[in-house]
C-alpha positions in Angstrom: 0.0 0.0 0.0 1.0 3.6 -0.5 -0.9 5.5 2.2 -0.4 8.9 3.8 0.9 8.7 7.3 1.0 11.8 9.6 4.1 10.7 11.4 6.5 9.2 8.8 5.1 9.8 5.4 4.8 13.0 3.4 1.6 14.0 1.7 3.2 15.0 -1.5 6.5 15.6 -3.1 6.4 19.2 -2.0 5.8 18.1 1.6 8.7 15.7 1.3 11.0 18.5 0.1 10.0 20.7 3.0 10.8 18.0 5.5 14.2 17.5 3.8 15.0 21.2 3.8 14.2 21.4 7.5 16.8 18.7 8.2 19.6 19.5 5.8 20.8 21.7 3.0 20.7 19.7 -0.2 23.1 16.8 -0.1 25.6 18.7 2.0 26.6 18.1 5.7 23.5 17.4 7.8 22.7 20.0 10.4 23.0 19.3 14.1 20.0 19.4 16.4 19.6 19.1 20.1 18.0 16.1 21.7 17.9 15.3 25.4 20.6 17.9 26.2 23.0 16.6 23.6 23.6 17.7 20.1 23.0 15.1 17.4 23.5 15.4 13.7 20.4 15.2 11.5 20.1 13.0 8.4 17.3 12.5 5.9 16.1 9.4 4.2 13.3 8.7 1.7 12.0 5.1 1.5 10.5 3.4 -1.5 7.2 2.7 0.3 7.8 2.9 4.0 4.7 0.9 5.0 5.7 -2.1 2.8 6.9 -5.1 4.8 10.0 -5.3 2.6 11.0 -1.9 3.8 9.9 -2.1 7.5 13.5 -2.0 9.0 13.8 1.8 8.3 10.7 2.7 10.3 11.3 0.0 12.9 14.7 1.6 13.7 12.9 4.9 14.3 10.1 3.2 16.4 12.7 1.5 18.5 14.6 4.7 19.0 17.8 3.3 17.5 18.7 6.2 15.3 18.9 8.5 18.3 20.4 5.8 20.4 23.4 5.5 18.0 23.8 9.2 17.5 21.6 10.7 14.8 18.2 12.4 14.4 16.6 10.8 11.3 13.9 12.5 9.2 12.1 9.8 7.3 9.8 10.3 4.3 8.2 8.0 1.7 7.8 8.1 -2.0 4.2 8.5 -3.2 2.4 7.4 -6.4 3.1 10.0 -9.0 5.7 11.8 -6.9 9.4 11.8 -6.7 11.0 8.4 -6.3 13.3 7.6 -3.3 16.3 7.0 -5.5 15.8 10.1 -7.5 15.3 12.2 -4.3 18.7 10.9 -3.1 20.6 11.4 -6.4 19.2 14.9 -6.7 20.4 15.8 -3.2 16.9 16.3 -1.7 17.7 13.6 0.9 20.9 12.1 2.1 19.9 8.4 1.9 17.5 6.3 0.0 15.9 3.1 1.4 15.7 1.1 -1.8 17.0 -1.9 -3.7 20.7 -2.5 -4.1 20.2 -3.0 -7.9 19.8 0.8 -8.2 23.5 1.3 -7.3 24.5 -0.6 -10.5 21.8 1.1 -12.5 23.0 4.6 -11.5 26.6 3.7 -12.1 25.8 2.7 -15.7 24.5 6.3 -16.1 27.6 7.9 -14.6 26.1 8.5 -11.1 28.4 7.2 -8.3 25.9 5.6 -5.9 26.9 3.0 -3.3 25.0 0.5 -1.1 26.1 0.9 2.6 24.3 -1.9 4.4 22.1 -4.8 3.2 18.8 -5.5 5.0 17.4 -8.3 2.9 18.6 -11.2 0.8 15.5 -11.5 -1.3 13.1 -9.1 -3.1 10.3 -9.9 -0.7 8.0 -10.0 -3.8 5.6 -12.6 -5.0 4.2 -12.9 -8.5 0.5 -13.0 -7.6 -1.7 -14.2 -10.4 -5.5 -14.5 -10.9 -6.6 -18.2 -10.9 -8.1 -17.6 -14.3 -4.7 -16.7 -15.7 -3.4 -20.2 -15.0 0.2 -19.1 -14.4 2.2 -21.7 -12.6 5.7 -21.1 -14.0 7.6 -18.3 -15.7 6.9 -19.8 -19.1 3.2 -19.2 -18.5 3.7 -15.4 -18.6 3.7 -15.4 -22.4 0.7 -13.4 -23.6 -0.2 -12.2 -20.1 -0.6 -8.7 -18.6 1.9 -8.3 -15.8 1.4 -5.5 -13.3 4.5 -3.6 -11.8 4.7 -0.6 -9.6 5.9 1.6 -12.5 7.4 1.1 -15.9 11.2 0.8 -15.5 10.9 0.2 -11.8 12.7 -2.5 -9.8 9.6 -4.7 -10.0 9.5 -4.2 -13.8 13.2 -5.3 -14.0 12.5 -8.2 -11.7 9.5 -9.3 -13.8 11.7 -9.3 -16.9 14.3 -11.5 -15.2 11.7 -13.9 -14.0 10.1 -14.1 -17.4 13.5 -14.7 -19.0 13.9 -17.8 -16.8 11.0 -19.2 -18.7 12.3 -18.1 -22.1 9.7 -15.4 -22.2 11.0 -12.0 -23.6 9.7 -8.7 -22.5 7.9 -8.3 -25.8 6.1 -11.6 -25.2 3.9 -10.1 -22.4 2.3 -6.7 -21.6 3.7 -4.6 -18.7 1.1 -2.6 -16.8 1.9 0.1 -14.2 -0.4 -0.6 -11.3 1.6 1.0 -8.4 1.0 -0.8 -5.1 -1.6 -1.6 -2.5 -5.2 -0.7 -3.4 -4.4 0.2 -7.0 -2.6 -3.1 -7.6 -5.5 -5.0 -6.0 -8.0 -3.1 -8.2 -6.0 -3.9 -11.3 -6.3 -7.6 -10.7 -10.0 -7.4 -9.6 -10.9 -5.5 -12.8 -8.9 -7.8 -15.1 -6.4 -5.0 -16.0 -3.6 -7.3 -14.9 -3.4 -11.1 -14.9 -0.5 -11.0 -12.5 1.2 -8.4 -10.3 4.6 -8.4 -8.8 3.9 -7.2 -5.3 4.7 -7.5 -1.6 3.1 -7.9 1.8 0.6 -6.8 2.9 -0.8 -6.6 -0.6 -0.1 -10.3 -1.1 -2.2 -11.3 2.0 -5.1 -9.1 0.8 -5.2 -10.6 -2.6 -5.1 -14.1 -1.1 -7.8 -13.4 1.5 -10.1 -12.0 -1.1 -9.6 -14.9 -3.5 -8.3 -12.6 -6.2 -4.9 -14.1 -6.7 -2.5 -16.8 -5.6 1.3 -16.9 -5.3 2.7 -18.3 -8.6 6.3 -17.5 -8.0 7.9 -16.9 -4.6 10.6 -14.3 -4.4 9.8 -13.4 -0.8 12.5 -15.3 1.0 16.2 -15.9 0.5 15.4 -19.6 -0.3 12.7 -18.6 -2.8 15.1 -16.2 -4.5 17.8 -18.9 -4.8 15.3 -21.3 -6.3 13.6 -18.9 -8.8 16.4 -16.4 -9.5 19.5 -18.6 -9.3 21.0 -17.1 -6.1 20.6 -14.7 -3.2 19.0 -11.5 -4.5 20.0 -8.6 -2.3 17.1 -6.2 -2.2 16.5 -3.6 0.5 19.6 -1.6 1.3 20.8 1.9 2.1 21.9 3.9 -0.9 23.8 7.2 -1.0 26.0 9.2 -3.3 29.6 8.0 -2.8 31.0 11.5 -2.7 28.6 12.5 0.0 29.5 9.4 2.0 33.2 10.2 1.9 32.5 13.6 3.5 30.1 12.3 6.1 31.4 9.0 7.2 30.6 9.6 10.9 26.9 10.2 10.0 26.9 7.1 7.7 28.3 4.9 10.5 25.7 6.0 13.0 22.9 5.3 10.6 24.3 1.9 9.6 24.8 1.0 13.2 21.2 1.8 13.9 20.0 -0.4 11.1 22.3 -3.3 11.9 21.0 -3.2 15.5 17.5 -3.3 14.0 18.3 -6.3 11.9 19.6 -8.1 15.0 16.5 -7.1 16.9 14.3 -8.6 14.2 16.1 -11.9 14.4 15.8 -12.0 18.2 12.1 -11.1 18.2 8.9 -12.4 16.7 6.8 -11.2 13.8 4.2 -10.2 16.5 6.9 -8.1 18.3 7.7 -6.3 15.0 4.0 -5.6 14.3 3.5 -4.3 17.8 6.5 -1.9 17.4 5.4 -0.4 14.1 2.8 2.4 13.6 -0.7 1.1 14.0 -1.9 2.1 10.5 1.0 0.2 8.9 -0.3 -3.2 10.3 -4.0 -2.7 10.5 -6.2 -0.7 8.1 -9.0 -1.0 5.6 -7.2 -3.7 3.5 -5.7 -5.9 6.2 -6.1 -6.9 9.8 -3.2 -7.1 12.2 -3.5 -10.8 12.5 -3.2 -11.1 8.7 -0.2 -8.7 8.7 1.5 -10.8 11.4 0.8 -14.1 9.5 2.2 -12.6 6.3 5.3 -11.3 8.0 5.9 -14.8 9.5 5.7 -16.3 6.1 8.2 -13.9 4.6 10.5 -13.4 7.7 13.3 -15.2 5.9 13.9 -12.2 3.6 15.6 -10.2 6.4 19.3 -10.6 6.9 20.5 -10.8 10.5 23.6 -8.7 10.4 23.5 -6.1 7.5 26.2 -7.9 5.4 25.9 -8.3 1.7 25.4 -12.0 1.1 27.8 -14.0 -1.0 26.7 -14.4 -4.5 24.2 -11.6 -4.2 25.9 -9.0 -6.4 26.7 -11.6 -9.0 23.0 -12.5 -9.3 22.1 -8.8 -9.6 24.7 -8.3 -12.4 23.4 -11.4 -14.2 19.9 -10.0 -14.1 21.1 -6.6 -15.4 22.8 -8.3 -18.3 19.7 -10.5 -19.0 17.6 -7.4 -19.1 19.9 -5.6 -21.6 21.6 -3.3 -19.2 25.3 -2.8 -20.0 27.2 -3.2 -16.7 30.5 -4.1 -18.3 32.2 -1.0 -16.9 30.7 -1.4 -13.4 32.6 -3.4 -10.8 31.1 -5.2 -7.8 33.4 -3.2 -5.5 32.1 0.1 -6.7 28.4 -0.8 -5.9 28.6 -1.9 -2.2 30.8 -1.8 0.9 30.8 -4.0 4.0 33.0 -1.8 6.2 30.2 0.1 7.9 28.2 -3.0 8.7 31.4 -4.8 9.9 32.2 -1.8 12.2 28.7 -1.8 13.5 28.8 -5.5 14.3 32.1 -5.0 16.2 30.6 -2.1 18.1 27.5 -4.0 19.0 29.3 -7.2 19.9 27.3 -9.2 17.4 28.8 -12.3 15.7 27.9 -12.2 12.0 26.2 -15.3 10.5 25.7 -14.3 6.9 28.3 -15.7 4.5 29.5 -12.3 3.2 30.1 -11.3 -0.4 33.5 -10.4 -1.6 33.9 -7.1 -3.5 35.9 -8.9 -6.2 33.7 -12.0 -6.8 30.3 -10.7 -5.6 
């Protein structure tokens, strides 16, 4: 869903910009603010749909008080349908960080934009290809001739759908891509027959299932599902920033990464119910889903979240394979330029956490 939230979401792109300008000046050094008698630097982040389960760690860190605990005041905002995208807001300097998929780092670098992924929160897209029973889609090869809904044309879900289709020898020209956004609009597209399938996440998945509108045809919601259907770990939700800005603000970066690593550890030492209880009420219970359904959906897809913020081994390689399969020229982009492990490793040391993820190497991915 893409709803408006009075606490963490912005009502429009203009409102998002006003929030950003209150916290920093363009992509420069964040301003310091006073909290509890101490001065903390302020950072800004836009998330690609802050109430989606795949992106819950960014808000959970705020709800748990971890940003402030580890030394930074964070101003969160969310992209809206028809508004500025989270990655675009970051690259244009409107916000310092983008809570978005790792694949965008490689995409930006092919366009000459030096963007780097600073911490990895998930090892799978958290998506499911949800298809109407009438469409009779069971495998990727069944997508030929179908109408496939994605958030926006050219979006991460569009790229992901192309890659999934290619696994079934179905070219992009063999099916029709439809922009359905997320949440209520995606549900309506299936209900009205405007899309046979939609690439979407929880809690939209649970709503489609509970209403009998669609079933899960292809599971990309867990690391195991990604390995089965995409050929390897598929690092999705991460923390993106402009590399030049990162070099000038490494202290801020470390504080934010530490807060997120602490959050990932918290997720893996607590239950789905605990997570739901900590999030804003309207994230987990609203007109399209009950809290019980939200918790059940989160339990089912809990495996997407990584425990320690490290980029998983083989993940970048899978992403680059997908880029090539989709026709993106990444020949001049290296694994090492798209992600770093140093901030997550420093956070783990600071927090006294023993990592369990088999970490990717910047040379081999």
